[in-house]
Backbone bond lengths (Angstrom), bond angles and torsions (degrees), N, CA, C in turn:
res aa  C-N    CA-C-N  psi(-1)  N-CA   C-N-CA  omega(-1)  CA-C   N-CA-C  phi
1 X - - - 1.475 - - 1.534 109.31 -
2 X 1.319 117.97 134.58 1.460 121.24 -179.61 1.516 111.08 -75.27
3 X 1.328 115.17 153.53 1.461 120.25 178.45 1.520 110.47 -72.41
4 X 1.315 115.67 147.25 1.462 120.83 176.01 1.525 111.83 -121.03
5 X 1.338 117.49 -5.20 1.457 122.06 -179.13 1.522 108.81 -119.23
6 X 1.326 116.24 124.75 1.457 122.36 179.23 1.519 108.38 -133.86
7 X 1.326 116.77 150.65 1.456 120.77 174.92 1.526 109.19 -78.59
8 X 1.330 116.44 160.70 1.458 119.72 176.54 1.521 110.92 -63.23
9 X 1.335 117.24 -34.08 1.466 119.48 176.85 1.521 111.13 -61.69
10 X 1.323 116.53 -42.28 1.472 119.95 178.36 1.524 110.85 -65.43
11 X 1.330 116.15 -41.75 1.461 119.34 179.81 1.529 111.20 -67.54
12 X 1.329 117.51 -38.16 1.461 120.03 178.17 1.528 110.63 -65.44
13 X 1.321 116.12 -41.61 1.468 119.54 177.15 1.524 110.75 -58.46
14 X 1.325 116.17 -42.32 1.463 119.64 177.68 1.524 110.53 -66.01
15 X 1.319 117.78 -43.15 1.467 120.56 179.94 1.527 111.34 -58.53
16 X 1.316 117.10 -38.67 1.462 120.97 178.13 1.536 110.89 -69.04
17 X 1.318 116.67 -34.42 1.465 120.10 174.59 1.529 111.02 -66.40
18 X 1.323 116.35 -39.78 1.464 120.12 175.83 1.532 110.34 -60.60
19 X 1.328 115.97 -40.07 1.464 120.25 178.44 1.525 110.90 -65.31
20 X 1.332 117.48 -38.56 1.466 120.37 176.49 1.531 110.71 -59.44
21 X 1.332 115.48 -44.86 1.464 119.96 179.82 1.525 110.60 -63.45
22 X 1.332 116.22 -41.46 1.470 120.15 179.06 1.520 111.11 -64.02
23 X 1.332 116.69 -44.18 1.467 120.60 -178.27 1.523 111.68 -62.27
24 X 1.317 116.25 -37.11 1.464 119.56 -179.74 1.525 110.62 -60.69
25 X 1.325 116.64 -36.51 1.466 120.72 179.42 1.528 110.93 -77.92
26 X 1.328 116.79 -47.55 1.462 119.70 -174.48 1.526 112.21 -67.03
27 X 1.323 117.90 -36.33 1.465 120.24 177.51 1.537 110.44 -60.92
28 X 1.308 116.13 -41.58 1.458 120.26 -177.52 1.519 111.86 -68.63
29 X 1.347 117.17 -34.04 1.459 120.53 -174.95 1.526 113.50 -92.26
30 X 1.332 118.35 -17.73 1.459 120.40 -179.70 1.533 109.40 -66.35
31 X 1.317 116.37 126.82 1.455 125.11 -178.29 1.534 113.17 71.05
32 X 1.333 116.62 12.16 1.464 119.71 177.84 1.528 110.24 -67.74
33 X 1.302 116.40 135.71 1.461 120.67 -178.52 1.521 112.20 -70.79
34 X 1.337 116.37 -23.07 1.466 119.84 -178.80 1.526 112.44 -103.21
35 X 1.327 117.40 22.16 1.462 121.32 178.36 1.529 109.59 -58.38
36 X 1.333 116.11 130.47 1.468 121.28 -179.98 1.523 108.65 -95.78
37 X 1.325 117.24 124.99 1.467 123.08 -177.96 1.518 109.07 -122.60
38 X 1.336 115.79 130.29 1.451 121.69 177.50 1.529 109.37 -126.45
39 X 1.324 115.63 162.40 1.464 121.02 174.52 1.519 109.05 -102.23
40 X 1.341 116.46 128.57 1.462 120.93 176.50 1.532 109.40 -79.40
41 X 1.333 118.08 170.24 1.463 120.10 -179.56 1.528 113.89 -55.05
42 X 1.341 117.17 -30.05 1.468 119.15 178.82 1.524 112.25 -86.55
43 X 1.340 116.34 8.83 1.467 125.11 176.15 1.520 113.32 73.81
44 X 1.337 118.66 7.78 1.452 121.02 173.00 1.524 108.85 -83.84
45 X 1.342 117.74 151.07 1.460 119.60 -175.88 1.528 112.48 -81.67
46 X 1.320 115.00 152.10 1.463 122.08 171.38 1.515 107.13 -138.45
47 X 1.334 116.78 139.72 1.461 120.87 -179.39 1.519 109.99 -111.64
48 X 1.328 114.95 168.05 1.465 118.57 175.49 1.520 111.16 -62.43
49 X 1.344 117.43 -26.07 1.464 120.96 177.78 1.524 111.25 -67.95
50 X 1.339 117.36 -42.94 1.468 120.76 176.82 1.529 110.11 -53.88
51 X 1.318 115.40 -49.81 1.464 119.94 -176.25 1.525 111.94 -67.31
52 X 1.324 116.81 -40.96 1.459 120.10 -178.57 1.519 111.57 -66.23
53 X 1.320 116.62 -39.03 1.466 120.34 179.28 1.524 110.48 -65.35
54 X 1.321 116.46 -48.76 1.462 118.25 -178.28 1.527 111.25 -64.32
55 X 1.321 117.57 -37.31 1.461 119.95 177.82 1.525 110.86 -64.72
56 X 1.325 117.26 -40.43 1.471 120.66 178.23 1.520 110.90 -63.10
57 X 1.340 117.06 -39.45 1.462 120.58 179.13 1.531 110.44 -68.32
58 X 1.322 116.83 -41.20 1.470 120.42 176.56 1.528 109.90 -57.66
59 X 1.317 116.44 -45.10 1.468 120.29 -178.22 1.521 111.50 -64.19
60 X 1.330 116.85 -42.21 1.465 119.98 -179.92 1.521 111.71 -67.60
61 X 1.314 116.49 -41.92 1.461 119.16 178.34 1.527 110.61 -66.11
62 X 1.320 116.61 -34.06 1.460 119.49 177.26 1.520 112.08 -61.63
63 X 1.329 116.13 -31.98 1.465 120.32 178.72 1.526 112.13 -83.63
64 X 1.336 116.73 -39.01 1.466 121.25 -171.07 1.528 114.16 -95.57
65 X 1.334 117.05 -28.78 1.476 120.78 -175.76 1.533 108.42 -141.03
66 X 1.306 115.51 60.95 1.466 120.05 -172.17 1.519 113.14 -65.12
67 X 1.326 118.34 -19.39 1.466 121.01 -179.81 1.528 112.28 -87.75
68 X 1.322 116.64 -10.93 1.464 120.08 -175.57 1.522 111.65 -82.35
69 X 1.316 115.53 161.75 1.455 123.23 172.55 1.533 108.80 -96.84
70 X 1.316 115.64 165.02 1.458 120.41 176.04 1.510 110.04 -147.84
71 X 1.334 116.08 141.91 1.456 123.53 172.32 1.519 107.79 -123.69
72 X 1.323 117.12 118.42 1.455 121.78 179.30 1.503 111.23 -122.51
73 X 1.326 115.98 156.85 1.465 119.86 -177.87 1.523 112.66 -66.44
74 X 1.328 117.25 -39.15 1.455 119.22 -171.53 1.524 114.37 -89.97
75 X 1.332 117.75 -35.60 1.462 120.57 -175.41 1.524 113.14 -116.74
76 X 1.331 117.25 8.35 1.458 121.00 173.29 1.509 113.15 69.27
77 X 1.334 114.80 -143.43 1.464 121.23 -175.98 1.515 111.32 -79.40
78 X 1.320 114.59 145.17 1.455 121.71 173.19 1.527 108.25 -124.24
79 X 1.301 116.98 137.71 1.473 123.30 179.21 1.513 112.22 61.32
80 X 1.320 117.75 29.81 1.458 119.64 178.13 1.508 110.84 167.60
81 X 1.306 116.32 -179.54 1.462 120.66 -176.20 1.519 112.33 -121.80
82 X 1.326 117.36 10.57 1.458 120.05 -177.04 1.519 109.87 -82.31
83 X 1.315 117.86 132.31 1.459 120.98 175.95 1.522 109.50 -132.51
84 X 1.313 116.99 -98.16 1.461 119.74 -172.28 1.532 111.07 -103.94
85 X 1.294 115.12 98.58 1.457 121.28 176.48 1.522 108.75 -128.86
86 X 1.294 116.84 155.58 1.465 120.48 179.79 1.518 110.14 -61.28
87 X 1.326 115.83 137.13 1.453 119.85 179.27 1.528 109.40 -64.93
88 X 1.315 115.90 151.21 1.450 120.15 179.65 1.511 113.27 93.92
89 X 1.331 117.43 -2.84 1.451 120.41 177.26 1.516 109.65 -97.58
90 X 1.311 116.88 169.45 1.462 121.64 179.11 1.524 111.82 -79.77
91 X 1.336 116.74 2.54 1.454 120.02 -175.92 1.525 113.42 -78.27
92 X 1.319 118.33 -18.09 1.453 120.61 -178.52 1.524 110.76 -79.56
93 X 1.322 117.17 135.47 1.461 118.50 172.48 1.523 109.98 -62.77
94 X 1.317 116.29 154.77 1.462 118.84 177.82 1.522 110.65 -62.80
95 X 1.334 117.04 -41.61 1.462 121.57 179.61 1.534 108.47 -129.58
96 X 1.330 115.83 120.00 1.463 120.34 -178.22 1.528 109.89 -139.87
97 X 1.325 115.91 122.33 1.459 121.84 173.35 1.525 107.67 -84.37
98 X 1.324 116.31 133.55 1.457 121.90 -177.05 1.530 107.27 -121.74
99 X 1.333 116.41 120.35 1.460 121.62 -165.74 1.533 111.96 -127.02
100 X 1.320 115.52 131.49 1.465 121.77 164.57 1.521 106.05 -116.72
101 X 1.333 118.13 107.28 1.465 119.14 -172.84 1.524 113.89 -61.75
102 X 1.335 116.46 -39.72 1.469 120.65 172.61 1.522 107.82 -140.42
103 X 1.304 115.96 105.55 1.461 120.93 172.48 1.521 106.82 -84.21
104 X 1.316 116.80 117.69 1.457 120.69 -172.94 1.513 111.57 100.30
105 X 1.336 116.25 40.26 1.467 120.08 -178.87 1.524 111.51 -59.32
106 X 1.328 117.43 -37.73 1.471 119.74 179.32 1.521 110.78 -61.56
107 X 1.336 117.03 -39.65 1.460 120.11 174.68 1.524 111.02 -64.17
108 X 1.332 115.58 -45.45 1.462 121.51 -178.18 1.525 110.99 -55.91
109 X 1.311 117.39 -48.03 1.461 119.65 -174.58 1.528 112.02 -75.52
110 X 1.356 117.77 -19.92 1.460 120.19 177.51 1.526 113.18 -93.43
111 X 1.351 116.49 -4.42 1.457 119.64 179.09 1.512 114.54 89.84
112 X 1.334 117.78 9.55 1.464 121.57 175.04 1.533 108.02 -81.12
113 X 1.331 120.08 128.73 1.470 120.75 -172.03 1.523 115.76 -77.84
114 X 1.329 118.22 3.36 1.471 120.63 -179.00 1.525 109.34 -89.54
115 X 1.328 116.05 88.87 1.464 124.03 176.28 1.524 107.14 -158.69
116 X 1.325 116.23 162.27 1.464 119.31 -176.40 1.512 110.30 -162.01
117 X 1.317 115.27 158.47 1.462 121.56 168.02 1.520 108.47 -90.31
118 X 1.336 116.30 130.92 1.463 122.13 -179.55 1.525 109.08 -109.20
119 X 1.318 116.01 125.54 1.464 122.13 -178.02 1.516 108.43 -129.71
120 X 1.324 116.81 125.06 1.463 120.85 179.24 1.512 110.08 -134.53
121 X 1.312 115.38 151.78 1.461 121.85 167.82 1.515 107.52 -119.14
122 X 1.335 115.55 122.28 1.463 120.90 177.36 1.519 109.36 -107.22
123 X 1.320 115.75 133.95 1.459 122.81 174.91 1.523 107.57 -106.23
124 X 1.322 116.68 117.81 1.460 121.66 -176.96 1.528 111.61 52.21
125 X 1.340 116.20 38.44 1.458 121.27 175.86 1.509 115.48 89.09
126 X 1.330 118.44 -5.43 1.464 121.45 -177.48 1.529 109.54 -108.39
127 X 1.339 119.13 117.37 1.465 120.82 179.96 1.533 111.41 -64.84
128 X 1.321 115.64 123.47 1.468 120.89 -178.97 1.521 112.38 -115.85
129 X 1.326 117.23 -13.31 1.457 122.47 175.20 1.514 107.97 -132.96
130 X 1.319 116.50 136.44 1.448 120.84 176.49 1.512 110.90 -140.07
131 X 1.322 116.51 135.31 1.459 122.91 174.27 1.520 107.93 -130.54
132 X 1.321 115.75 130.35 1.465 122.87 176.57 1.522 106.44 -124.16
133 X 1.320 116.76 110.76 1.458 120.80 -175.31 1.514 110.51 -114.10
134 X 1.336 115.94 118.77 1.466 122.63 -175.38 1.527 109.30 -122.26
135 X 1.327 117.66 79.65 1.467 119.53 -173.43 1.517 114.43 -63.55
136 X 1.329 118.51 -30.65 1.463 119.98 179.45 1.524 111.77 -70.02
137 X 1.330 116.81 -20.62 1.461 121.77 174.20 1.529 111.91 -94.58
138 X 1.339 116.01 -9.07 1.454 119.78 -177.99 1.512 113.25 72.19
139 X 1.357 117.52 27.59 1.462 120.57 -175.01 1.529 110.74 -135.74
140 X 1.321 113.95 149.37 1.465 121.03 172.62 1.520 108.40 -142.05
141 X 1.342 115.22 128.92 1.457 121.97 178.10 1.524 108.97 -110.80
142 X 1.331 117.92 148.15 1.457 119.75 176.36 1.523 110.49 -156.75
143 X 1.328 114.76 162.61 1.460 121.04 176.94 1.516 109.20 -160.13
144 X 1.319 114.91 151.11 1.460 122.78 169.72 1.516 107.23 -132.57
145 X 1.307 116.58 146.58 1.469 121.08 -175.94 1.522 110.86 -52.22
146 X 1.328 115.63 130.26 1.462 124.19 177.07 1.525 113.53 65.39
147 X 1.333 116.83 20.26 1.466 119.94 179.68 1.517 112.14 -130.27
148 X 1.339 117.08 14.03 1.451 120.33 176.95 1.511 113.76 80.01
149 X 1.334 115.11 168.02 1.460 123.11 176.18 1.520 108.09 -114.90
150 X 1.330 115.78 142.36 1.455 120.61 -171.24 1.515 110.63 -137.80
151 X 1.339 115.97 157.10 1.454 121.71 172.40 1.520 109.01 -132.99
152 X 1.319 115.30 135.91 1.457 122.83 173.69 1.522 107.00 -107.55
153 X 1.315 116.46 115.39 1.463 122.31 -178.36 1.525 111.70 -108.48
154 X 1.329 115.98 19.88 1.462 120.36 -175.06 1.510 113.12 -83.65
155 X 1.347 117.50 -8.59 1.453 119.58 178.31 1.510 111.56 -69.63
156 X 1.311 116.36 158.78 1.461 121.89 179.02 1.520 108.92 -103.77
157 X 1.345 117.59 103.95 1.466 118.90 -177.29 1.516 112.77 -61.06
158 X 1.322 117.04 -26.84 1.447 119.69 -177.85 1.513 112.72 -74.02
159 X 1.333 117.56 -15.66 1.458 119.00 -178.40 1.520 111.84 -70.10
160 X 1.342 117.24 -13.40 1.462 120.06 176.17 1.524 112.16 -86.63
161 X 1.333 117.22 -10.32 1.447 120.81 -172.18 1.522 111.14 -110.73
162 X 1.327 117.51 146.17 1.458 119.31 177.46 1.518 110.93 -71.98
163 X 1.344 117.33 127.60 1.451 122.17 -179.05 1.521 109.27 -124.49
164 X 1.337 116.99 154.02 1.459 119.70 176.20 1.526 110.83 -60.56
165 X 1.328 116.38 154.20 1.457 121.09 179.14 1.521 110.26 -54.66
166 X 1.330 115.01 130.69 1.454 120.85 177.25 1.512 114.54 91.17
167 X 1.342 117.39 -25.48 1.460 119.69 -175.97 1.516 111.53 -73.42
168 X 1.341 117.57 -34.93 1.466 120.08 -179.51 1.511 111.12 -59.26
169 X 1.313 117.69 -42.39 1.458 120.47 179.96 1.513 112.99 -65.47
170 X 1.334 116.34 -32.65 1.458 120.40 -179.98 1.523 111.19 -72.87
171 X 1.353 116.20 -39.66 1.456 120.40 -173.32 1.519 114.01 -88.20
172 X 1.321 118.41 -20.76 1.462 119.57 -177.66 1.517 110.50 -69.84
173 X 1.351 115.37 150.86 1.458 121.23 -177.44 1.514 110.53 -87.01
174 X 1.341 118.80 127.25 1.468 120.10 177.63 1.518 110.85 -56.29
175 X 1.340 117.07 143.95 1.460 121.27 -176.84 1.520 111.05 -56.48
176 X 1.352 116.98 -42.26 1.462 119.11 -175.60 1.514 112.89 -68.67
177 X 1.374 117.17 -17.13 1.461 120.44 -179.19 1.518 112.69 -95.81
178 X 1.321 117.53 -4.38 1.455 119.41 -176.24 1.519 111.03 -76.85
179 X 1.340 116.77 141.19 1.463 120.12 -174.09 1.518 112.99 -74.17
180 X 1.329 115.22 154.05 1.453 121.10 171.70 1.533 108.84 -74.76
181 X 1.342 118.11 157.06 1.466 119.53 174.74 1.526 110.82 -54.98
182 X 1.319 116.19 141.78 1.462 119.57 179.40 1.525 109.75 -117.98
183 X 1.311 114.39 149.60 1.456 120.26 -178.97 1.522 109.76 -79.87
184 X 1.320 116.11 143.46 1.447 121.69 -175.80 1.520 111.95 -98.22
185 X 1.314 114.75 148.05 1.462 120.90 176.31 1.516 108.80 -148.01
186 X 1.328 115.62 132.33 1.461 120.34 179.47 1.518 110.54 -69.43
187 X 1.318 115.62 168.69 1.459 121.00 -178.90 1.530 111.23 -72.38
188 X 1.313 114.58 167.84 1.462 120.90 176.56 1.522 112.75 -103.70
189 X 1.319 117.58 12.70 1.468 121.33 -179.58 1.532 109.58 -61.22
190 X 1.333 115.78 130.07 1.465 119.22 -171.66 1.522 113.91 -122.81
191 X 1.326 118.19 1.85 1.465 120.07 178.79 1.522 109.73 -129.98
192 X 1.329 116.47 144.29 1.451 121.11 178.95 1.524 111.81 -57.61
193 X 1.327 117.14 -36.09 1.459 120.67 -176.89 1.524 112.48 -63.70
194 X 1.332 117.29 -20.09 1.465 121.53 179.62 1.526 112.59 -105.13
195 X 1.337 117.46 3.67 1.459 120.98 -169.99 1.522 112.72 -89.78
196 X 1.337 114.79 147.72 1.449 122.85 173.07 1.528 108.28 -109.50
197 X 1.330 116.89 122.47 1.463 123.52 -174.29 1.522 110.51 -114.62
198 X 1.346 116.48 132.17 1.460 121.40 170.62 1.528 108.29 -106.31
199 X 1.326 116.72 129.07 1.461 120.50 -171.45 1.529 113.74 -116.95
200 X 1.297 119.95 2.79 1.467 126.00 177.98 1.529 112.59 77.48
201 X 1.338 118.96 -71.91 1.465 119.18 178.37 1.518 110.39 -161.32
202 X 1.334 115.71 149.17 1.457 121.05 175.81 1.525 111.01 -62.45
203 X 1.338 116.28 -39.71 1.465 119.82 -178.22 1.522 111.27 -60.27
204 X 1.331 116.37 -41.38 1.453 120.02 -177.86 1.527 111.20 -63.20
205 X 1.328 116.34 -46.06 1.468 120.15 179.67 1.528 111.15 -67.24
206 X 1.316 116.77 -36.70 1.454 120.76 178.59 1.530 110.39 -64.83
207 X 1.333 116.87 -46.35 1.462 120.96 179.99 1.523 111.98 -64.08
208 X 1.336 117.02 -29.74 1.457 120.82 178.44 1.529 112.23 -82.48
209 X 1.325 116.81 -6.63 1.457 120.73 -179.59 1.512 113.97 80.88
210 X 1.328 116.86 23.24 1.461 121.79 -176.82 1.524 112.67 -117.69
211 X 1.323 117.70 19.06 1.457 119.08 -177.28 1.521 111.81 -64.03
212 X 1.319 118.47 -38.21 1.469 121.02 178.95 1.525 110.64 -62.58
213 X 1.345 116.30 -39.76 1.460 119.43 179.00 1.528 111.17 -65.44
214 X 1.330 116.30 -38.08 1.462 119.33 178.88 1.524 111.30 -65.40
215 X 1.316 116.18 -43.71 1.467 119.78 178.15 1.526 109.99 -61.58
216 X 1.335 116.57 -42.31 1.469 119.99 178.83 1.526 110.72 -62.81
217 X 1.342 117.12 -42.51 1.465 120.14 178.03 1.522 111.41 -64.23
218 X 1.334 116.84 -37.33 1.465 119.88 -179.06 1.520 111.54 -61.77
219 X 1.315 116.58 -24.29 1.463 121.00 179.16 1.518 112.55 -85.70
220 X 1.352 115.36 -12.72 1.464 119.34 -178.36 1.528 113.45 -101.19
221 X 1.347 116.24 -28.07 1.457 118.84 -175.29 1.523 110.64 -94.04
222 X 1.326 114.41 168.68 1.464 120.63 -179.78 1.523 111.76 -71.63
223 X 1.356 115.69 -41.30 1.460 118.73 -172.11 1.525 110.25 -152.47
224 X 1.334 116.45 142.86 1.466 121.27 172.78 1.514 108.83 -125.27
225 X 1.342 115.40 138.69 1.458 122.46 176.06 1.524 107.84 -144.99
226 X 1.331 116.62 155.46 1.461 121.32 178.30 1.527 108.70 -114.12
227 X 1.325 116.54 77.55 1.464 120.32 -179.03 1.530 111.17 -72.44
228 X 1.321 116.53 -38.40 1.447 120.66 170.71 1.506 116.86 84.55
229 X 1.340 114.30 152.86 1.458 124.24 173.15 1.534 111.02 53.99
230 X 1.336 115.79 -151.22 1.465 120.43 -173.32 1.522 112.55 -66.28
231 X 1.351 116.71 -25.13 1.462 119.34 -171.99 1.523 112.31 -61.66
232 X 1.336 117.01 -36.72 1.468 119.98 178.95 1.527 111.36 -57.20
233 X 1.331 116.17 -43.82 1.467 120.74 -176.61 1.524 111.39 -70.98
234 X 1.318 116.60 -33.66 1.459 119.23 177.74 1.534 110.52 -71.89
235 X 1.323 117.63 -36.56 1.461 120.34 174.30 1.525 110.37 -64.25
236 X 1.324 116.80 -36.36 1.469 120.57 174.63 1.520 110.31 -61.12
237 X 1.341 117.28 -48.40 1.463 121.23 -178.97 1.529 111.43 -63.11
238 X 1.322 116.79 -29.94 1.466 120.81 178.86 1.527 112.13 -80.20
239 X 1.329 117.83 -7.85 1.453 120.79 179.88 1.509 114.01 87.96
240 X 1.328 116.98 9.78 1.464 121.52 -178.71 1.522 111.32 -84.58
241 X 1.335 117.11 -38.72 1.454 123.60 174.13 1.525 109.15 -108.69
242 X 1.333 115.55 166.49 1.463 120.15 -178.03 1.523 113.16 -116.53
243 X 1.345 117.03 -18.76 1.463 119.76 -179.96 1.520 109.61 -160.27
244 X 1.346 114.64 148.91 1.460 122.70 176.62 1.519 107.21 -139.92
245 X 1.328 117.22 140.03 1.461 120.20 176.43 1.518 109.27 -144.12
246 X 1.357 115.33 140.97 1.459 122.07 -178.51 1.517 110.54 -147.42
247 X 1.342 114.42 160.60 1.461 122.15 176.99 1.518 109.80 -125.55
248 X 1.335 115.76 169.82 1.461 123.62 174.47 1.529 111.35 56.06
249 X 1.327 116.18 55.59 1.460 122.26 -178.82 1.523 111.01 -114.28
250 X 1.323 115.42 157.54 1.455 123.26 173.98 1.529 108.90 -109.54
251 X 1.333 117.39 162.99 1.469 119.21 179.66 1.521 113.51 -54.50
252 X 1.334 117.54 -37.89 1.464 119.23 -178.41 1.529 112.25 -71.53
253 X 1.337 118.69 -14.84 1.458 121.39 173.08 1.523 111.78 -76.34
254 X 1.335 116.99 -21.91 1.461 120.94 -169.61 1.523 115.58 -117.96
255 X 1.324 117.86 -31.13 1.463 120.72 -166.60 1.518 113.07 -55.59
256 X 1.329 118.18 -44.83 1.464 120.53 -177.53 1.526 112.37 -69.76
257 X 1.322 116.49 -24.05 1.460 120.74 -178.24 1.525 112.09 -74.60
258 X 1.336 115.95 -32.20 1.459 120.97 -171.06 1.521 113.10 -61.00
259 X 1.339 121.03 -51.92 1.468 118.98 -179.84 1.529 112.74 -61.06
260 X 1.334 117.27 -34.78 1.462 120.20 -178.62 1.521 110.27 -67.55
261 X 1.329 116.81 -45.59 1.472 120.18 177.86 1.526 110.46 -63.54
262 X 1.311 117.17 -46.50 1.462 120.94 -178.94 1.526 111.77 -61.16
263 X 1.340 115.98 -48.88 1.459 119.60 -175.09 1.524 112.56 -71.21
264 X 1.337 116.92 -18.09 1.462 120.38 173.83 1.521 111.56 -82.77
265 X 1.343 116.61 -2.91 1.458 120.83 178.41 1.502 114.45 102.27
266 X 1.342 117.42 4.47 1.452 120.59 -179.07 1.509 112.74 -94.35
267 X 1.320 114.60 -172.27 1.462 121.58 179.54 1.516 108.90 -131.43
268 X 1.326 115.81 143.13 1.468 122.38 -179.08 1.515 108.73 -131.59
269 X 1.317 116.39 129.13 1.464 121.03 177.21 1.516 108.46 -150.42
270 X 1.326 115.78 175.99 1.458 119.40 167.61 1.529 107.83 -77.07
271 X 1.321 115.75 168.93 1.458 120.00 -179.81 1.523 111.48 -62.19
272 X 1.342 116.79 -26.31 1.467 119.47 177.87 1.528 112.79 -101.17
273 X 1.331 117.02 16.86 1.457 119.67 166.06 1.507 118.47 98.71
274 X 1.330 120.36 4.13 1.458 121.31 176.96 1.533 109.71 -80.56
275 X 1.314 116.24 128.56 1.461 120.29 -174.02 1.530 111.59 -87.98
276 X 1.331 116.47 64.09 1.459 120.26 -176.80 1.524 109.37 -160.27
277 X 1.341 115.84 -173.29 1.470 121.36 -179.14 1.519 112.10 -111.93
278 X 1.331 117.67 19.72 1.461 121.12 -169.54 1.530 113.68 -110.75
279 X 1.325 118.16 12.93 1.460 119.45 -174.99 1.524 114.30 -121.42
280 X 1.326 118.62 12.07 1.454 121.62 166.08 1.513 117.85 84.61
281 X 1.331 117.87 -3.80 1.455 120.91 177.59 1.520 108.98 -138.56
282 X 1.329 115.82 165.83 1.462 120.18 -179.17 1.510 110.87 -138.68
283 X 1.323 114.98 135.46 1.457 122.78 168.21 1.517 106.90 -132.64
284 X 1.306 116.79 114.48 1.463 122.30 178.61 1.516 108.50 -120.94
285 X 1.321 115.76 133.66 1.465 120.56 179.94 1.518 110.19 -140.60
286 X 1.320 115.09 176.10 1.465 120.34 175.39 1.529 112.18 -75.51
287 X 1.303 117.85 4.59 1.465 122.70 179.34 1.513 112.30 93.98
288 X 1.319 117.15 -45.87 1.466 121.09 -179.83 1.530 111.40 -62.26
289 X 1.319 116.30 -32.99 1.456 121.26 -172.89 1.521 113.74 -101.56
290 X 1.329 117.27 1.21 1.460 118.90 -169.23 1.529 112.39 -62.45
291 X 1.294 117.33 -45.60 1.467 119.39 -178.29 1.521 111.52 -65.66
292 X 1.341 116.93 -33.16 1.466 119.61 177.02 1.526 110.83 -63.61
293 X 1.332 116.37 -44.80 1.463 119.39 -179.89 1.523 111.64 -70.99
294 X 1.326 117.20 -38.19 1.462 119.21 174.47 1.529 110.88 -58.90
295 X 1.301 115.49 -43.09 1.468 118.64 178.93 1.508 113.34 -62.69
296 X 1.336 115.91 -31.05 1.469 119.66 -179.67 1.515 112.07 -79.99
297 X 1.364 117.27 -20.88 1.455 119.72 -172.03 1.534 114.45 -114.90
298 X 1.321 117.33 -28.16 1.462 119.35 -175.88 1.520 110.65 -70.19
299 X 1.331 115.76 134.09 1.473 120.29 179.14 1.516 110.17 -108.05
């Protein structure tokens, strides 16, 4: 009989192994001249790398966690039919892996290095483990409930890019000089006037009907930038940004981000205040500013 009970340490170890498998595929396909790109029914792009990564994760989970459920962006639910239901209901599987094989597919296919594989484990609908692996940036972030949030910056971002003969050896960082993982902590900024906000894109806020609110916020905060995708949330967890907000999201866009933001000392909710990944929007802050941003955005 297969095991059905695992510790968070065991699950985190597996999540990091899943990220290793994903990185091996994405590194090989990034900037590939024969990359296959298709349009999904919602007109968003998908590449052969997205599909290959998610299939590899499905296969590994089938071997390592055969009793668990999974929700992925490309192939939907595995071992069940549960997808997007309100948290707190009996509809959530007890254990569900939530996967975005490449967050930032548009960046990936255009050669922009800001993309990552997102891996989360949710227990009864609440993400308790998150891994964000961005090999083209040479960084990987992760967190498990009550165990802190961490970043490993020892990867070589240039190893994903084609370099002239001999240059890779000159530019790569010697193993003995690479840093140990460091613990993450959000900023201590406590006033909107001092805050730095990442908003993803004007088009997204406009389509959601929140462009006026964004303009109003831009007049209240210190700085606005559109870093986009997972990177904004990781910069928040590192204490570089103070708030991030987005619309038109799916659970697999958010689930892996939540434990990292929380364990770094921040707060993550929907724009209307639900503390989960099941309501289609995201507001992440350093915690000090969360009520201010909720007040500016909640209708």
